[in-house]
N, C-alpha and C positions, 0 to 999 in steps of 0.2 A: 601677159604684156600688162592684162588688168590691174594683179596685183603689184606690177613693179609701179603701175601710177600710182594706188592706193599702197604704196611702201608703209606709210608712217602707218597707218590702219592696220594691215598686216599686221606689223611688228609689236602690234599691242596687242594682237589678240591673247588671250589665255584662257586655259579649262577652268572652270566655275570649281571653288574651294569647295573639299571634302565638306559635309556634314559633320561634326564630332559624334561620336556615337556613345551617349552614355547609358550610366542602368535601365534595364528596359524593367518598366514594372511589373511585381510579379503576380500573376491571375492563378485562379485555383486552378484551372486543367494545365497549365505550366507547373504547376507545383507538385499536380496529386495523380496526373494521367486521365485516365475515364476511372470517372465517379464510381462507375458500377463496379468497379475490381478493389478496390484501393483495400488493402490489410490496414485498419487506422488502428493497429498493436506493433506495425512496424515504426508507429511515429511516438509512443511511449516506451522508452527504455527503464522498465522496470527496475532492475537494479540501483540506477540511478536513481529514479523518482520515488518509488516504493519498495523498499528489498521485503522481500518474502512473497507480495502482492500476487495473486493467481489470474492473470488475463485471459478474457476469453475475445475473440474474434467473433464479430457479428458481421451481416452483408452490410450497416451503413454504422458502426460503432466501435467501438473497442471499450469493453468493462476490465478493471480491474480490480481485486476485491481486496483487502485486508483487514479481519474483525470487522468493526463497526462501519469502515472507510469503504467510500465506494469511488472509484478516478474514470470518468469516461469522458473519452477522445470521439468528439463523435456529435453526431453528425454533422452534416455540412445544413449550409441553411442559407434562404436569398432575402425571407420576407422581412418586413421593417418589424423591428423591436422598440418597444417604447423602455425596456429596462437597459438596453445598450447603453452603458455612458463611455466616454473618451479614461483611459487606464495609461499613468504614466509607469509602462512597462521599462523595467534598466538595463535588461540586456538588449541583444543586437538586435537587429530585424531587417528584411529585406527589404528592397526598394518596394512602394506600391505598397507596401501591410502597413497595416494598424492591428495593435493591441488593446482591446477594450474588454470592460468589464460591465456582468447582468448584476445588477442590483434584486433581481427576485429573489426570493426564498432566503436572504443574507444571514440567514439567523441558524442555518443550518447547511450551507453550501456556498463554496465560493467559485465563481462560474468566470472564465475565459473565455474571448473571442476571437480567433485569427483571423482578421476582414481582412481579403485579396484584393487587389486592386480591382478588379470586374466586379465587386458586390457580393461573390460569396463567404460566405462565413464560416469557419469550423470551430464549432464550441466545446470549451473544454472545459469539466466541473470537478470539484471533487467533496463530497459529502459526507456527514457522518452524524451520529447523535450527540457528539459533545457540543462543548460553549468556545472551542478556542477558533476564532475566526482566523486571526492572525496565522497558525498551523495549516487549516486549511488551504490558506491562499500562499502559503511558503509553499505548498505543492503542489500546486496549480502552476504559481509561476515557474516551477520547475517541468511540468508537464508541459509547458507553453515551449520552453527552451528545447527540451526535448525532440518536439515534432517540428521546428524549426530548424536543427540539427538535423535529423533527418529529410526532409526537405532540401536543405540548400547541399546536401551531400548526396544527394540523388539515391537514397536508401531505403527510399518506398517501394513496399511489396504491394505484389497483386493477391487477392484471393481467385482459386480457382474452383469449379464447379462441375463436380463431376454429374453422371447422367442421372434424371430423375430427382437430382436435387431443385430445391425449388429459388436457389439462387438463378436458373436458366429460364424462370416462371416470368412473362412480362405479363404485370397486374393488372394494368391497364386493360387486357385482352378479357379478363374475367367479369369485369365492372362493365364492359361494353358489350349488355344484352338489356331484352326489354325486360326481362325477367326480375328487372332490379328497379325497372320505372316506380312501383307505387314508395318504394323505401329510398330513392335516389331523388327522385322527380323528374319525370317524363323529358322534361327540355334539358338537364343535365348534359355535362359530356366528361370525359373522364381525364384526368389531368396530372401526367406521371410526378414524381418527387426527383431530388435533382441524382440523388443515384440508380433510379430505375429499378427499385426495389419496393416502392410505393406509389399508390393512387390513389385520387381522392375524387370521385364523383357526386356533385351534390351532397346530400348528406352521410353519402357511405365511405368509407374508405377500406384499403385493404393495405396491409402492412406485410412483406415477408424477408425473416431475418432468420438468428438463431435465439432461442432461448436462453434468457439467462435468468429468469425466476416462474418458478411453478406456480400457476393459477392455482387458489383452493377451495372455488368452486365447483360442486359437484358434477360429474362427467354427465353429458347424454347421449344420444345418438343425434348428427344433425348431418345429412349430406353424406350418407355412408361414411362419416368417421365417428372417433370419441371428441366430443367438443365440449367447451365450459362455456360457460355464459355469466358474465358479471357487470355488474353496473358502476362505474366511476364518473361522480359527479353527471354531468349531462349527455353525456356515451354510456350505450349500452355493445359492450363487447364479445367476440364471439372467437375465442380461440383453437387451437388443434396445432398440434405438434405430429411430426415423424423424425424417426432417425437421423440424423445426419449423416449425411453420405461424405466420407473421408474426415469426418468428426468424431474417433470413437467417443462413445459416453455424451454425447450431444446430443441434443434433439432441434429442428428446423421447427419456426414456428410460423404459423399464419394468422394473421390478427383482424379480423373483421370489424368495423365499427361504424355504429349507427350514432351521430347527435341528437340531439332533441335541442331544438331553436326554441323553445316556450320554458326551460328552465329545466329539472331534474329528470334525466331518465326514468322510464316506469316501465309497467308492464307493457304500453303500447310499443315504447320505443323497442323493446327488446322482442316483442312478435315480428316488426318489420329486420330487426338483426337477424333472426333465423329465419325467413324469407330470404334475406341474403345468403346464409350462408348455405340454404338446401340451394339454392342457383353455383355458387361460386367454389363450393368444397369437393362436388364433386369431379371437377376439371383440375384439379393439382393432379401429379404425375405423385405414383405410389413406389417404392425403391422395391425390384420384384416386380413388378408389372409392365408391359410393354404397354 
């Protein structure tokens, strides 16, 4: 009866129009899935981009080498980088994604960044000892296209970490110890990296990955392992390795670094790095041991 009295109103009632669904801006998590298990070498079509190159997957990147030239895909980053500038990439780009370039070290490297809608970016670089920047950047652009093709075709593969692999280790757990208060700062707290394979606590950082270059410093015993200590600018680094489970002929790398905030690292910085190593290294798993 009420509807009859209000027939005009009832006749005009309509469902709300459906909202048009446009393209969804592509985030890094949608593109890559779990950051901790991305096989970054699945983003690099080696026969197309660098025929003959040898590609090695690490926990956070893919490193492909051909003579003096190195192509690096990864790692992921989120921090603000003043060297990142706009770039007029000519290829097709998914919605919400920007291709940028880095001006850092542009005399020997060409670097591109795939920046996703959530602000995370995937760095790609090509370095060599030559002077042909156009050649380097041509390869870098090809690497960008290869990565985007793999992402849009859902061809991103996953790494698997066997038992005793350092890929299964949460590095921030190893830094969350009062033994590191002197080196890191007593009030500091661990912060994990995007991939989950690195951690920073104050002045101390720990990275777990696959070794791509062998340090040339002399070995010494630290934390029950053979380690190498070296200075790189403001950092003192301690490296140790183990055979990489599941990767014959490769070695996993644990890299501990302590930064000297007052200038170049020296003996005092390396003393702190050795102290950190003495706490961290005994707690890393070893293949063949329970």
